[in-house]
C-alpha positions in Angstrom: 1.0 27.0 45.4 4.6 26.8 43.7 6.8 29.2 45.3 10.3 30.8 43.7 12.9 31.8 46.5 16.1 33.4 46.1 18.8 33.1 48.3 17.8 29.5 49.1 21.3 28.4 50.0 21.6 30.9 52.7 20.5 31.0 56.2 17.4 33.0 55.8 16.1 31.3 52.4 16.9 27.9 53.4 14.7 28.5 56.8 12.0 29.9 54.4 12.2 27.2 51.9 12.0 24.5 54.4 9.1 26.3 55.9 7.2 26.3 52.8 7.9 22.7 52.2 6.6 21.5 55.5 3.3 23.5 55.0 2.8 21.4 51.4 4.1 24.0 49.1 6.3 23.3 45.8 9.3 25.1 46.1 12.1 26.1 43.5 15.2 27.7 45.1 17.8 30.0 43.2 21.3 29.8 44.6 24.5 31.8 43.9 27.3 29.0 44.9 26.4 25.6 43.4 29.0 24.4 45.6 26.9 24.5 48.3 23.8 22.0 47.4 23.4 20.2 50.8 22.0 23.5 52.0 19.7 24.3 48.9 16.3 23.2 48.1 16.9 21.0 45.6 18.3 18.7 48.2 15.0 18.8 50.0 11.6 17.3 49.4 8.3 17.9 50.9 8.4 14.6 52.8 11.9 15.4 54.2 12.8 18.8 54.3 15.9 18.8 56.1 19.3 18.8 54.0 20.5 15.4 53.1 
């Protein structure tokens, strides 16, 4: 399933996105602050859901 997560750079949104990725879902994340890419879902992959 493809899931859209708002607030993906935040504490809860990041945790939700990580759990979804680990469960095998595709995640697209929306963040307000592009200066926080290390915590956003754009820096995570299904194989490595940890921030880079």
